[in-house]
C-alpha positions, 0 to 999 in steps of 0.5 A: 461167676454167675451166668447172665439171666439170658444165658440158657439153652432153648429147645423147640420141637417141630413135627412136620409129619406124623411120627417125625420129630425135628429138634432145634437147640438154640444157644441163647447168650446174645449179649456175649455173642452166644459164648459158651460158659460151663453152665451152658455147656452142661445144659447143652450136652444134657439136652442132646443126650436126652434127645438121642433117646427119642426114637421119633427123632429125625434131625437136630438143628443147632443154632445161636440166638439172634443174628450176630453169632452162631457162637463166639466161642468159649466165654473168655471171662471164664477162660481168663480165670482158669488154672491147669486143673480147672482148664482141664475140667472146662475143656473136657466138658466142652469136648463132651458137649461136642461129642454129644452132637456127634453121638446123636443117631440122626443128622445134625445141622449147624445153622450158622449166622454171624460169628462162628469162632473158636469153640463155636466153630468146633461145635459146628464142625461136630455137626453133620451138615453146616449151612451158613449165611453169606455174612457169617464169619469164621475163625479159630483165634485161640493162639491170639489168646495164648492158648492152642485150639484143641479138642474138636479142632481135630475135625478140621483137617479132614474137612479142609485139608492139613495145609488149610487147617494149619493156616486157620489154627496158626494164624488165628485170622477170621475168614468169610462164608465164601472161603468156608464154602470153597475150603469145604468147611460148610456145605451150603451158603445162602443169603442171610434172609434165606437161611431158615428156608435153606435149613428147612429144605435140607430137613425136607430132604432128610425126611424123605429118607428112610428113618432106619436107613439114615440112622444106619448111614450116620452110624456107618459114616462115624465108624468110617472115621476110625477104620482102615479101608478094608474094615470100613467096607466090612462095616458097610456090608454089616450095615446093609444086612442090618437094614434088611432086618426091618421092613423099610427097604421092601416098602421103600422099593415098592413105593419107588417101583409103583411111582415109576409104573404110574409115571410110565402110564 
């Protein structure tokens, strides 16, 4: 099936300060609530893999075009045409796109407005931070379409707990931004008109961190997901040691002490 003309991935680069780049990646398929078809999925994964190579990259924002949806999920027109072989191919592609988000070496922020359903919610769960408008609507409706929620739906239990994850996945019902915040699925909820301002505030905070330190922190957090406690602690020791291979700790601590001395005088 040919993609609609407006179905594309849009990229914008923002450099709030010299040597610091923030990339906004926008899913643009407004007429279908930014649904993800195979072409968009491949474009999206390719853009993120290229962005991961940028040493000046400090943060990535994932957004949906317009104000109706972050992403309404996988394109049901394509889902309806799948067979066991093509279904495996499609869902593997989608997983690779979510994995590309998780593999980015810098924090990734999901800017969520409107609907975040199915694959759209899985994509948001793959991000490091989720900031939602108070009008956002979430859900995993796959069971109502005759299929299970899979791949990055596995990220939901650590975020919301096993009981809540079962409720979301078994019932397939939509829920509000307020519920998402109370359950731990999103980190911040703000009025719709303030969504971009809140994303910018989060980015400003990230840009005040050490560039190497934040990359080490993300790498460490990712490793914690798969390690037992003792190994996770050992990985942290290795990470702190690695931080001192560069000059960033010394400079940051000198700046901190200098600020403290000035404030005391």
